[in-house]
mmCIF entry with sequence, helices, sheets and N, C-alpha, C, O atoms, coordinates in Angstrom:
data_MODEL
# 
_entry.id   MODEL 
# 
_entity.id                         1 
_entity.type                       polymer 
_entity.pdbx_number_of_molecules   1 
# 
_entity_poly.entity_id                      1 
_entity_poly.type                           'polypeptide(L)' 
_entity_poly.nstd_linkage                   no 
_entity_poly.nstd_monomer                   no 
_entity_poly.pdbx_seq_one_letter_code       MINTLEEGAGKLTLADTNEEGANLLALQTQQSLASTSLSLAAQADQNVLRLF 
_entity_poly.pdbx_seq_one_letter_code_can   MINTLEEGAGKLTLADTNEEGANLLALQTQQSLASTSLSLAAQADQNVLRLF 
_entity_poly.pdbx_strand_id                 A 
# 
loop_
_entity_poly_seq.entity_id 
_entity_poly_seq.num 
_entity_poly_seq.mon_id 
_entity_poly_seq.hetero 
1 1  MET n 
1 2  ILE n 
1 3  ASN n 
1 4  THR n 
1 5  LEU n 
1 6  GLU n 
1 7  GLU n 
1 8  GLY n 
1 9  ALA n 
1 10 GLY n 
1 11 LYS n 
1 12 LEU n 
1 13 THR n 
1 14 LEU n 
1 15 ALA n 
1 16 ASP n 
1 17 THR n 
1 18 ASN n 
1 19 GLU n 
1 20 GLU n 
1 21 GLY n 
1 22 ALA n 
1 23 ASN n 
1 24 LEU n 
1 25 LEU n 
1 26 ALA n 
1 27 LEU n 
1 28 GLN n 
1 29 THR n 
1 30 GLN n 
1 31 GLN n 
1 32 SER n 
1 33 LEU n 
1 34 ALA n 
1 35 SER n 
1 36 THR n 
1 37 SER n 
1 38 LEU n 
1 39 SER n 
1 40 LEU n 
1 41 ALA n 
1 42 ALA n 
1 43 GLN n 
1 44 ALA n 
1 45 ASP n 
1 46 GLN n 
1 47 ASN n 
1 48 VAL n 
1 49 LEU n 
1 50 ARG n 
1 51 LEU n 
1 52 PHE n 
# 
_struct_asym.id          A 
_struct_asym.entity_id   1 
# 
loop_
_struct_conf.conf_type_id 
_struct_conf.id 
_struct_conf.pdbx_PDB_helix_id 
_struct_conf.beg_label_comp_id 
_struct_conf.beg_label_asym_id 
_struct_conf.beg_label_seq_id 
_struct_conf.pdbx_beg_PDB_ins_code 
_struct_conf.end_label_comp_id 
_struct_conf.end_label_asym_id 
_struct_conf.end_label_seq_id 
_struct_conf.pdbx_end_PDB_ins_code 
_struct_conf.beg_auth_comp_id 
_struct_conf.beg_auth_asym_id 
_struct_conf.beg_auth_seq_id 
_struct_conf.end_auth_comp_id 
_struct_conf.end_auth_asym_id 
_struct_conf.end_auth_seq_id 
_struct_conf.pdbx_PDB_helix_class 
_struct_conf.details 
_struct_conf.pdbx_PDB_helix_length 
HELX_P HELX_P1 AA1 ILE A 2  ? THR A 13 ? ILE A 2  THR A 13 1 ? 12 
HELX_P HELX_P2 AA2 THR A 17 ? ARG A 50 ? THR A 17 ARG A 50 1 ? 34 
# 
_struct_conf_type.id          HELX_P 
_struct_conf_type.criteria    ? 
_struct_conf_type.reference   ? 
# 
loop_
_atom_site.group_PDB 
_atom_site.id 
_atom_site.type_symbol 
_atom_site.label_atom_id 
_atom_site.label_alt_id 
_atom_site.label_comp_id 
_atom_site.label_asym_id 
_atom_site.label_entity_id 
_atom_site.label_seq_id 
_atom_site.pdbx_PDB_ins_code 
_atom_site.Cartn_x 
_atom_site.Cartn_y 
_atom_site.Cartn_z 
_atom_site.occupancy 
_atom_site.B_iso_or_equiv 
_atom_site.pdbx_formal_charge 
_atom_site.auth_seq_id 
_atom_site.auth_comp_id 
_atom_site.auth_asym_id 
_atom_site.auth_atom_id 
_atom_site.pdbx_PDB_model_num 
ATOM 1   N N  . MET A 1 1  ? 0.835   -1.199 0.000   1.00 0.00 ? 1  MET A N  1 
ATOM 2   C CA . MET A 1 1  ? 0.000   0.000  0.000   1.00 0.00 ? 1  MET A CA 1 
ATOM 3   C C  . MET A 1 1  ? 0.879   1.262  0.000   1.00 0.00 ? 1  MET A C  1 
ATOM 4   O O  . MET A 1 1  ? 0.546   2.249  -0.655  1.00 0.00 ? 1  MET A O  1 
ATOM 5   N N  . ILE A 1 2  ? 1.979   1.229  0.719   1.00 0.00 ? 2  ILE A N  1 
ATOM 6   C CA . ILE A 1 2  ? 2.891   2.373  0.753   1.00 0.00 ? 2  ILE A CA 1 
ATOM 7   C C  . ILE A 1 2  ? 3.440   2.653  -0.637  1.00 0.00 ? 2  ILE A C  1 
ATOM 8   O O  . ILE A 1 2  ? 3.526   3.805  -1.063  1.00 0.00 ? 2  ILE A O  1 
ATOM 9   N N  . ASN A 1 3  ? 3.811   1.583  -1.342  1.00 0.00 ? 3  ASN A N  1 
ATOM 10  C CA . ASN A 1 3  ? 4.317   1.751  -2.708  1.00 0.00 ? 3  ASN A CA 1 
ATOM 11  C C  . ASN A 1 3  ? 3.272   2.394  -3.615  1.00 0.00 ? 3  ASN A C  1 
ATOM 12  O O  . ASN A 1 3  ? 3.592   3.258  -4.431  1.00 0.00 ? 3  ASN A O  1 
ATOM 13  N N  . THR A 1 4  ? 2.035   1.969  -3.467  1.00 0.00 ? 4  THR A N  1 
ATOM 14  C CA . THR A 1 4  ? 0.959   2.536  -4.277  1.00 0.00 ? 4  THR A CA 1 
ATOM 15  C C  . THR A 1 4  ? 0.780   4.018  -3.974  1.00 0.00 ? 4  THR A C  1 
ATOM 16  O O  . THR A 1 4  ? 0.609   4.827  -4.886  1.00 0.00 ? 4  THR A O  1 
ATOM 17  N N  . LEU A 1 5  ? 0.820   4.373  -2.693  1.00 0.00 ? 5  LEU A N  1 
ATOM 18  C CA . LEU A 1 5  ? 0.676   5.774  -2.311  1.00 0.00 ? 5  LEU A CA 1 
ATOM 19  C C  . LEU A 1 5  ? 1.848   6.614  -2.802  1.00 0.00 ? 5  LEU A C  1 
ATOM 20  O O  . LEU A 1 5  ? 1.665   7.740  -3.264  1.00 0.00 ? 5  LEU A O  1 
ATOM 21  N N  . GLU A 1 6  ? 3.053   6.061  -2.699  1.00 0.00 ? 6  GLU A N  1 
ATOM 22  C CA . GLU A 1 6  ? 4.223   6.801  -3.174  1.00 0.00 ? 6  GLU A CA 1 
ATOM 23  C C  . GLU A 1 6  ? 4.182   6.988  -4.689  1.00 0.00 ? 6  GLU A C  1 
ATOM 24  O O  . GLU A 1 6  ? 4.546   8.046  -5.203  1.00 0.00 ? 6  GLU A O  1 
ATOM 25  N N  . GLU A 1 7  ? 3.739   5.962  -5.392  1.00 0.00 ? 7  GLU A N  1 
ATOM 26  C CA . GLU A 1 7  ? 3.635   6.059  -6.848  1.00 0.00 ? 7  GLU A CA 1 
ATOM 27  C C  . GLU A 1 7  ? 2.600   7.109  -7.237  1.00 0.00 ? 7  GLU A C  1 
ATOM 28  O O  . GLU A 1 7  ? 2.818   7.901  -8.154  1.00 0.00 ? 7  GLU A O  1 
ATOM 29  N N  . GLY A 1 8  ? 1.470   7.106  -6.532  1.00 0.00 ? 8  GLY A N  1 
ATOM 30  C CA . GLY A 1 8  ? 0.431   8.108  -6.805  1.00 0.00 ? 8  GLY A CA 1 
ATOM 31  C C  . GLY A 1 8  ? 0.919   9.513  -6.516  1.00 0.00 ? 8  GLY A C  1 
ATOM 32  O O  . GLY A 1 8  ? 0.637   10.439 -7.275  1.00 0.00 ? 8  GLY A O  1 
ATOM 33  N N  . ALA A 1 9  ? 1.649   9.680  -5.424  1.00 0.00 ? 9  ALA A N  1 
ATOM 34  C CA . ALA A 1 9  ? 2.193   10.992 -5.086  1.00 0.00 ? 9  ALA A CA 1 
ATOM 35  C C  . ALA A 1 9  ? 3.210   11.437 -6.126  1.00 0.00 ? 9  ALA A C  1 
ATOM 36  O O  . ALA A 1 9  ? 3.264   12.614 -6.483  1.00 0.00 ? 9  ALA A O  1 
ATOM 37  N N  . GLY A 1 10 ? 4.007   10.510 -6.608  1.00 0.00 ? 10 GLY A N  1 
ATOM 38  C CA . GLY A 1 10 ? 4.981   10.835 -7.640  1.00 0.00 ? 10 GLY A CA 1 
ATOM 39  C C  . GLY A 1 10 ? 4.317   11.297 -8.919  1.00 0.00 ? 10 GLY A C  1 
ATOM 40  O O  . GLY A 1 10 ? 4.804   12.222 -9.570  1.00 0.00 ? 10 GLY A O  1 
ATOM 41  N N  . LYS A 1 11 ? 3.214   10.670 -9.290  1.00 0.00 ? 11 LYS A N  1 
ATOM 42  C CA . LYS A 1 11 ? 2.492   11.069 -10.499 1.00 0.00 ? 11 LYS A CA 1 
ATOM 43  C C  . LYS A 1 11 ? 1.862   12.450 -10.336 1.00 0.00 ? 11 LYS A C  1 
ATOM 44  O O  . LYS A 1 11 ? 1.773   13.211 -11.300 1.00 0.00 ? 11 LYS A O  1 
ATOM 45  N N  . LEU A 1 12 ? 1.428   12.773 -9.126  1.00 0.00 ? 12 LEU A N  1 
ATOM 46  C CA . LEU A 1 12 ? 0.837   14.078 -8.890  1.00 0.00 ? 12 LEU A CA 1 
ATOM 47  C C  . LEU A 1 12 ? 1.865   15.199 -8.991  1.00 0.00 ? 12 LEU A C  1 
ATOM 48  O O  . LEU A 1 12 ? 1.552   16.293 -9.459  1.00 0.00 ? 12 LEU A O  1 
ATOM 49  N N  . THR A 1 13 ? 3.086   14.928 -8.553  1.00 0.00 ? 13 THR A N  1 
ATOM 50  C CA . THR A 1 13 ? 4.111   15.977 -8.547  1.00 0.00 ? 13 THR A CA 1 
ATOM 51  C C  . THR A 1 13 ? 4.914   16.026 -9.834  1.00 0.00 ? 13 THR A C  1 
ATOM 52  O O  . THR A 1 13 ? 5.620   17.005 -10.081 1.00 0.00 ? 13 THR A O  1 
ATOM 53  N N  . LEU A 1 14 ? 4.823   15.002 -10.649 1.00 0.00 ? 14 LEU A N  1 
ATOM 54  C CA . LEU A 1 14 ? 5.563   14.963 -11.905 1.00 0.00 ? 14 LEU A CA 1 
ATOM 55  C C  . LEU A 1 14 ? 4.763   15.692 -12.978 1.00 0.00 ? 14 LEU A C  1 
ATOM 56  O O  . LEU A 1 14 ? 3.664   15.268 -13.336 1.00 0.00 ? 14 LEU A O  1 
ATOM 57  N N  . ALA A 1 15 ? 5.310   16.776 -13.483 1.00 0.00 ? 15 ALA A N  1 
ATOM 58  C CA . ALA A 1 15 ? 4.602   17.553 -14.492 1.00 0.00 ? 15 ALA A CA 1 
ATOM 59  C C  . ALA A 1 15 ? 5.309   17.413 -15.828 1.00 0.00 ? 15 ALA A C  1 
ATOM 60  O O  . ALA A 1 15 ? 6.537   17.420 -15.906 1.00 0.00 ? 15 ALA A O  1 
ATOM 61  N N  . ASP A 1 16 ? 4.519   17.288 -16.861 1.00 0.00 ? 16 ASP A N  1 
ATOM 62  C CA . ASP A 1 16 ? 5.059   17.259 -18.215 1.00 0.00 ? 16 ASP A CA 1 
ATOM 63  C C  . ASP A 1 16 ? 5.281   18.702 -18.655 1.00 0.00 ? 16 ASP A C  1 
ATOM 64  O O  . ASP A 1 16 ? 4.318   19.427 -18.903 1.00 0.00 ? 16 ASP A O  1 
ATOM 65  N N  . THR A 1 17 ? 6.535   19.123 -18.753 1.00 0.00 ? 17 THR A N  1 
ATOM 66  C CA . THR A 1 17 ? 6.824   20.524 -19.043 1.00 0.00 ? 17 THR A CA 1 
ATOM 67  C C  . THR A 1 17 ? 6.337   20.944 -20.425 1.00 0.00 ? 17 THR A C  1 
ATOM 68  O O  . THR A 1 17 ? 5.943   22.094 -20.617 1.00 0.00 ? 17 THR A O  1 
ATOM 69  N N  . ASN A 1 18 ? 6.358   20.032 -21.383 1.00 0.00 ? 18 ASN A N  1 
ATOM 70  C CA . ASN A 1 18 ? 5.851   20.367 -22.720 1.00 0.00 ? 18 ASN A CA 1 
ATOM 71  C C  . ASN A 1 18 ? 4.349   20.651 -22.678 1.00 0.00 ? 18 ASN A C  1 
ATOM 72  O O  . ASN A 1 18 ? 3.865   21.603 -23.290 1.00 0.00 ? 18 ASN A O  1 
ATOM 73  N N  . GLU A 1 19 ? 3.631   19.814 -21.952 1.00 0.00 ? 19 GLU A N  1 
ATOM 74  C CA . GLU A 1 19 ? 2.184   20.004 -21.848 1.00 0.00 ? 19 GLU A CA 1 
ATOM 75  C C  . GLU A 1 19 ? 1.866   21.291 -21.092 1.00 0.00 ? 19 GLU A C  1 
ATOM 76  O O  . GLU A 1 19 ? 0.978   22.046 -21.488 1.00 0.00 ? 19 GLU A O  1 
ATOM 77  N N  . GLU A 1 20 ? 2.585   21.534 -20.016 1.00 0.00 ? 20 GLU A N  1 
ATOM 78  C CA . GLU A 1 20 ? 2.355   22.752 -19.240 1.00 0.00 ? 20 GLU A CA 1 
ATOM 79  C C  . GLU A 1 20 ? 2.705   23.991 -20.054 1.00 0.00 ? 20 GLU A C  1 
ATOM 80  O O  . GLU A 1 20 ? 2.020   25.010 -19.966 1.00 0.00 ? 20 GLU A O  1 
ATOM 81  N N  . GLY A 1 21 ? 3.769   23.903 -20.844 1.00 0.00 ? 21 GLY A N  1 
ATOM 82  C CA . GLY A 1 21 ? 4.136   25.013 -21.712 1.00 0.00 ? 21 GLY A CA 1 
ATOM 83  C C  . GLY A 1 21 ? 3.069   25.286 -22.752 1.00 0.00 ? 21 GLY A C  1 
ATOM 84  O O  . GLY A 1 21 ? 2.760   26.442 -23.043 1.00 0.00 ? 21 GLY A O  1 
ATOM 85  N N  . ALA A 1 22 ? 2.509   24.235 -23.311 1.00 0.00 ? 22 ALA A N  1 
ATOM 86  C CA . ALA A 1 22 ? 1.438   24.391 -24.298 1.00 0.00 ? 22 ALA A CA 1 
ATOM 87  C C  . ALA A 1 22 ? 0.200   24.996 -23.653 1.00 0.00 ? 22 ALA A C  1 
ATOM 88  O O  . ALA A 1 22 ? -0.458  25.846 -24.252 1.00 0.00 ? 22 ALA A O  1 
ATOM 89  N N  . ASN A 1 23 ? -0.123  24.564 -22.435 1.00 0.00 ? 23 ASN A N  1 
ATOM 90  C CA . ASN A 1 23 ? -1.272  25.127 -21.719 1.00 0.00 ? 23 ASN A CA 1 
ATOM 91  C C  . ASN A 1 23 ? -1.063  26.613 -21.446 1.00 0.00 ? 23 ASN A C  1 
ATOM 92  O O  . ASN A 1 23 ? -1.982  27.415 -21.610 1.00 0.00 ? 23 ASN A O  1 
ATOM 93  N N  . LEU A 1 24 ? 0.141   26.972 -21.031 1.00 0.00 ? 24 LEU A N  1 
ATOM 94  C CA . LEU A 1 24 ? 0.447   28.373 -20.758 1.00 0.00 ? 24 LEU A CA 1 
ATOM 95  C C  . LEU A 1 24 ? 0.331   29.209 -22.028 1.00 0.00 ? 24 LEU A C  1 
ATOM 96  O O  . LEU A 1 24 ? -0.240  30.299 -22.003 1.00 0.00 ? 24 LEU A O  1 
ATOM 97  N N  . LEU A 1 25 ? 0.865   28.708 -23.129 1.00 0.00 ? 25 LEU A N  1 
ATOM 98  C CA . LEU A 1 25 ? 0.782   29.431 -24.397 1.00 0.00 ? 25 LEU A CA 1 
ATOM 99  C C  . LEU A 1 25 ? -0.672  29.606 -24.837 1.00 0.00 ? 25 LEU A C  1 
ATOM 100 O O  . LEU A 1 25 ? -1.049  30.662 -25.345 1.00 0.00 ? 25 LEU A O  1 
ATOM 101 N N  . ALA A 1 26 ? -1.478  28.576 -24.641 1.00 0.00 ? 26 ALA A N  1 
ATOM 102 C CA . ALA A 1 26 ? -2.894  28.669 -25.002 1.00 0.00 ? 26 ALA A CA 1 
ATOM 103 C C  . ALA A 1 26 ? -3.595  29.733 -24.161 1.00 0.00 ? 26 ALA A C  1 
ATOM 104 O O  . ALA A 1 26 ? -4.392  30.511 -24.686 1.00 0.00 ? 26 ALA A O  1 
ATOM 105 N N  . LEU A 1 27 ? -3.307  29.771 -22.873 1.00 0.00 ? 27 LEU A N  1 
ATOM 106 C CA . LEU A 1 27 ? -3.926  30.781 -22.006 1.00 0.00 ? 27 LEU A CA 1 
ATOM 107 C C  . LEU A 1 27 ? -3.462  32.189 -22.372 1.00 0.00 ? 27 LEU A C  1 
ATOM 108 O O  . LEU A 1 27 ? -4.257  33.128 -22.355 1.00 0.00 ? 27 LEU A O  1 
ATOM 109 N N  . GLN A 1 28 ? -2.190  32.337 -22.699 1.00 0.00 ? 28 GLN A N  1 
ATOM 110 C CA . GLN A 1 28 ? -1.675  33.643 -23.102 1.00 0.00 ? 28 GLN A CA 1 
ATOM 111 C C  . GLN A 1 28 ? -2.316  34.101 -24.407 1.00 0.00 ? 28 GLN A C  1 
ATOM 112 O O  . GLN A 1 28 ? -2.613  35.284 -24.575 1.00 0.00 ? 28 GLN A O  1 
ATOM 113 N N  . THR A 1 29 ? -2.530  33.167 -25.329 1.00 0.00 ? 29 THR A N  1 
ATOM 114 C CA . THR A 1 29 ? -3.171  33.499 -26.592 1.00 0.00 ? 29 THR A CA 1 
ATOM 115 C C  . THR A 1 29 ? -4.615  33.927 -26.374 1.00 0.00 ? 29 THR A C  1 
ATOM 116 O O  . THR A 1 29 ? -5.082  34.891 -26.979 1.00 0.00 ? 29 THR A O  1 
ATOM 117 N N  . GLN A 1 30 ? -5.320  33.208 -25.507 1.00 0.00 ? 30 GLN A N  1 
ATOM 118 C CA . GLN A 1 30 ? -6.699  33.577 -25.187 1.00 0.00 ? 30 GLN A CA 1 
ATOM 119 C C  . GLN A 1 30 ? -6.761  34.970 -24.572 1.00 0.00 ? 30 GLN A C  1 
ATOM 120 O O  . GLN A 1 30 ? -7.638  35.766 -24.906 1.00 0.00 ? 30 GLN A O  1 
ATOM 121 N N  . GLN A 1 31 ? -5.833  35.256 -23.677 1.00 0.00 ? 31 GLN A N  1 
ATOM 122 C CA . GLN A 1 31 ? -5.804  36.569 -23.034 1.00 0.00 ? 31 GLN A CA 1 
ATOM 123 C C  . GLN A 1 31 ? -5.528  37.657 -24.063 1.00 0.00 ? 31 GLN A C  1 
ATOM 124 O O  . GLN A 1 31 ? -6.157  38.715 -24.033 1.00 0.00 ? 31 GLN A O  1 
ATOM 125 N N  . SER A 1 32 ? -4.604  37.408 -24.959 1.00 0.00 ? 32 SER A N  1 
ATOM 126 C CA . SER A 1 32 ? -4.277  38.380 -25.995 1.00 0.00 ? 32 SER A CA 1 
ATOM 127 C C  . SER A 1 32 ? -5.470  38.631 -26.915 1.00 0.00 ? 32 SER A C  1 
ATOM 128 O O  . SER A 1 32 ? -5.758  39.776 -27.264 1.00 0.00 ? 32 SER A O  1 
ATOM 129 N N  . LEU A 1 33 ? -6.160  37.565 -27.305 1.00 0.00 ? 33 LEU A N  1 
ATOM 130 C CA . LEU A 1 33 ? -7.333  37.715 -28.169 1.00 0.00 ? 33 LEU A CA 1 
ATOM 131 C C  . LEU A 1 33 ? -8.451  38.475 -27.456 1.00 0.00 ? 33 LEU A C  1 
ATOM 132 O O  . LEU A 1 33 ? -9.134  39.296 -28.068 1.00 0.00 ? 33 LEU A O  1 
ATOM 133 N N  . ALA A 1 34 ? -8.634  38.205 -26.183 1.00 0.00 ? 34 ALA A N  1 
ATOM 134 C CA . ALA A 1 34 ? -9.666  38.907 -25.413 1.00 0.00 ? 34 ALA A CA 1 
ATOM 135 C C  . ALA A 1 34 ? -9.340  40.393 -25.314 1.00 0.00 ? 34 ALA A C  1 
ATOM 136 O O  . ALA A 1 34 ? -10.220 41.242 -25.459 1.00 0.00 ? 34 ALA A O  1 
ATOM 137 N N  . SER A 1 35 ? -8.092  40.694 -25.071 1.00 0.00 ? 35 SER A N  1 
ATOM 138 C CA . SER A 1 35 ? -7.664  42.099 -24.975 1.00 0.00 ? 35 SER A CA 1 
ATOM 139 C C  . SER A 1 35 ? -7.856  42.815 -26.308 1.00 0.00 ? 35 SER A C  1 
ATOM 140 O O  . SER A 1 35 ? -8.335  43.948 -26.344 1.00 0.00 ? 35 SER A O  1 
ATOM 141 N N  . THR A 1 36 ? -7.487  42.161 -27.391 1.00 0.00 ? 36 THR A N  1 
ATOM 142 C CA . THR A 1 36 ? -7.663  42.753 -28.720 1.00 0.00 ? 36 THR A CA 1 
ATOM 143 C C  . THR A 1 36 ? -9.134  42.951 -29.038 1.00 0.00 ? 36 THR A C  1 
ATOM 144 O O  . THR A 1 36 ? -9.512  43.970 -29.617 1.00 0.00 ? 36 THR A O  1 
ATOM 145 N N  . SER A 1 37 ? -9.964  41.993 -28.667 1.00 0.00 ? 37 SER A N  1 
ATOM 146 C CA . SER A 1 37 ? -11.403 42.099 -28.911 1.00 0.00 ? 37 SER A CA 1 
ATOM 147 C C  . SER A 1 37 ? -12.000 43.281 -28.155 1.00 0.00 ? 37 SER A C  1 
ATOM 148 O O  . SER A 1 37 ? -12.816 44.025 -28.698 1.00 0.00 ? 37 SER A O  1 
ATOM 149 N N  . LEU A 1 38 ? -11.592 43.450 -26.903 1.00 0.00 ? 38 LEU A N  1 
ATOM 150 C CA . LEU A 1 38 ? -12.094 44.579 -26.121 1.00 0.00 ? 38 LEU A CA 1 
ATOM 151 C C  . LEU A 1 38 ? -11.650 45.906 -26.735 1.00 0.00 ? 38 LEU A C  1 
ATOM 152 O O  . LEU A 1 38 ? -12.420 46.865 -26.783 1.00 0.00 ? 38 LEU A O  1 
ATOM 153 N N  . SER A 1 39 ? -10.429 45.952 -27.195 1.00 0.00 ? 39 SER A N  1 
ATOM 154 C CA . SER A 1 39 ? -9.913  47.173 -27.817 1.00 0.00 ? 39 SER A CA 1 
ATOM 155 C C  . SER A 1 39 ? -10.690 47.505 -29.084 1.00 0.00 ? 39 SER A C  1 
ATOM 156 O O  . SER A 1 39 ? -11.064 48.656 -29.309 1.00 0.00 ? 39 SER A O  1 
ATOM 157 N N  . LEU A 1 40 ? -10.929 46.492 -29.907 1.00 0.00 ? 40 LEU A N  1 
ATOM 158 C CA . LEU A 1 40 ? -11.683 46.716 -31.147 1.00 0.00 ? 40 LEU A CA 1 
ATOM 159 C C  . LEU A 1 40 ? -13.120 47.135 -30.848 1.00 0.00 ? 40 LEU A C  1 
ATOM 160 O O  . LEU A 1 40 ? -13.670 47.990 -31.543 1.00 0.00 ? 40 LEU A O  1 
ATOM 161 N N  . ALA A 1 41 ? -13.726 46.551 -29.835 1.00 0.00 ? 41 ALA A N  1 
ATOM 162 C CA . ALA A 1 41 ? -15.091 46.914 -29.465 1.00 0.00 ? 41 ALA A CA 1 
ATOM 163 C C  . ALA A 1 41 ? -15.148 48.364 -28.987 1.00 0.00 ? 41 ALA A C  1 
ATOM 164 O O  . ALA A 1 41 ? -16.082 49.094 -29.320 1.00 0.00 ? 41 ALA A O  1 
ATOM 165 N N  . ALA A 1 42 ? -14.161 48.773 -28.217 1.00 0.00 ? 42 ALA A N  1 
ATOM 166 C CA . ALA A 1 42 ? -14.121 50.150 -27.726 1.00 0.00 ? 42 ALA A CA 1 
ATOM 167 C C  . ALA A 1 42 ? -13.944 51.120 -28.895 1.00 0.00 ? 42 ALA A C  1 
ATOM 168 O O  . ALA A 1 42 ? -14.565 52.182 -28.920 1.00 0.00 ? 42 ALA A O  1 
ATOM 169 N N  . GLN A 1 43 ? -13.104 50.758 -29.854 1.00 0.00 ? 43 GLN A N  1 
ATOM 170 C CA . GLN A 1 43 ? -12.906 51.618 -31.025 1.00 0.00 ? 43 GLN A CA 1 
ATOM 171 C C  . GLN A 1 43 ? -14.184 51.719 -31.850 1.00 0.00 ? 43 GLN A C  1 
ATOM 172 O O  . GLN A 1 43 ? -14.510 52.785 -32.372 1.00 0.00 ? 43 GLN A O  1 
ATOM 173 N N  . ALA A 1 44 ? -14.901 50.611 -31.965 1.00 0.00 ? 44 ALA A N  1 
ATOM 174 C CA . ALA A 1 44 ? -16.152 50.620 -32.724 1.00 0.00 ? 44 ALA A CA 1 
ATOM 175 C C  . ALA A 1 44 ? -17.167 51.532 -32.043 1.00 0.00 ? 44 ALA A C  1 
ATOM 176 O O  . ALA A 1 44 ? -17.876 52.281 -32.715 1.00 0.00 ? 44 ALA A O  1 
ATOM 177 N N  . ASP A 1 45 ? -17.241 51.474 -30.720 1.00 0.00 ? 45 ASP A N  1 
ATOM 178 C CA . ASP A 1 45 ? -18.153 52.346 -29.979 1.00 0.00 ? 45 ASP A CA 1 
ATOM 179 C C  . ASP A 1 45 ? -17.797 53.812 -30.202 1.00 0.00 ? 45 ASP A C  1 
ATOM 180 O O  . ASP A 1 45 ? -18.685 54.645 -30.382 1.00 0.00 ? 45 ASP A O  1 
ATOM 181 N N  . GLN A 1 46 ? -16.520 54.127 -30.191 1.00 0.00 ? 46 GLN A N  1 
ATOM 182 C CA . GLN A 1 46 ? -16.086 55.507 -30.399 1.00 0.00 ? 46 GLN A CA 1 
ATOM 183 C C  . GLN A 1 46 ? -16.423 55.977 -31.813 1.00 0.00 ? 46 GLN A C  1 
ATOM 184 O O  . GLN A 1 46 ? -16.819 57.124 -32.016 1.00 0.00 ? 46 GLN A O  1 
ATOM 185 N N  . ASN A 1 47 ? -16.264 55.086 -32.780 1.00 0.00 ? 47 ASN A N  1 
ATOM 186 C CA . ASN A 1 47 ? -16.593 55.449 -34.168 1.00 0.00 ? 47 ASN A CA 1 
ATOM 187 C C  . ASN A 1 47 ? -18.077 55.713 -34.331 1.00 0.00 ? 47 ASN A C  1 
ATOM 188 O O  . ASN A 1 47 ? -18.463 56.617 -35.072 1.00 0.00 ? 47 ASN A O  1 
ATOM 189 N N  . VAL A 1 48 ? -18.911 54.949 -33.657 1.00 0.00 ? 48 VAL A N  1 
ATOM 190 C CA . VAL A 1 48 ? -20.356 55.177 -33.720 1.00 0.00 ? 48 VAL A CA 1 
ATOM 191 C C  . VAL A 1 48 ? -20.701 56.520 -33.090 1.00 0.00 ? 48 VAL A C  1 
ATOM 192 O O  . VAL A 1 48 ? -21.532 57.261 -33.616 1.00 0.00 ? 48 VAL A O  1 
ATOM 193 N N  . LEU A 1 49 ? -20.066 56.836 -31.963 1.00 0.00 ? 49 LEU A N  1 
ATOM 194 C CA . LEU A 1 49 ? -20.337 58.113 -31.302 1.00 0.00 ? 49 LEU A CA 1 
ATOM 195 C C  . LEU A 1 49 ? -19.897 59.296 -32.159 1.00 0.00 ? 49 LEU A C  1 
ATOM 196 O O  . LEU A 1 49 ? -20.500 60.366 -32.086 1.00 0.00 ? 49 LEU A O  1 
ATOM 197 N N  . ARG A 1 50 ? -18.869 59.119 -32.957 1.00 0.00 ? 50 ARG A N  1 
ATOM 198 C CA . ARG A 1 50 ? -18.391 60.202 -33.823 1.00 0.00 ? 50 ARG A CA 1 
ATOM 199 C C  . ARG A 1 50 ? -19.415 60.547 -34.915 1.00 0.00 ? 50 ARG A C  1 
ATOM 200 O O  . ARG A 1 50 ? -19.394 61.651 -35.459 1.00 0.00 ? 50 ARG A O  1 
ATOM 201 N N  . LEU A 1 51 ? -20.294 59.617 -35.227 1.00 0.00 ? 51 LEU A N  1 
ATOM 202 C CA . LEU A 1 51 ? -21.297 59.875 -36.256 1.00 0.00 ? 51 LEU A CA 1 
ATOM 203 C C  . LEU A 1 51 ? -22.325 60.908 -35.804 1.00 0.00 ? 51 LEU A C  1 
ATOM 204 O O  . LEU A 1 51 ? -22.970 61.557 -36.627 1.00 0.00 ? 51 LEU A O  1 
ATOM 205 N N  . PHE A 1 52 ? -22.470 61.054 -34.482 1.00 0.00 ? 52 PHE A N  1 
ATOM 206 C CA . PHE A 1 52 ? -23.519 61.954 -33.963 1.00 0.00 ? 52 PHE A CA 1 
ATOM 207 C C  . PHE A 1 52 ? -22.975 63.262 -33.523 1.00 0.00 ? 52 PHE A C  1 
ATOM 208 O O  . PHE A 1 52 ? -23.728 64.121 -33.065 1.00 0.00 ? 52 PHE A O  1 
# 
């Protein structure tokens, strides 16, 4: 049972750096797209207000 617990603990602490790097890049890309979308939406609102 101790071996099983140690093996499980080892799997929990062992991280695949490639997978984690890909996850981080995906989150950064999502954040960048969200920021760009908000910026474009704000510009569109300003352009509409300029019409009046």
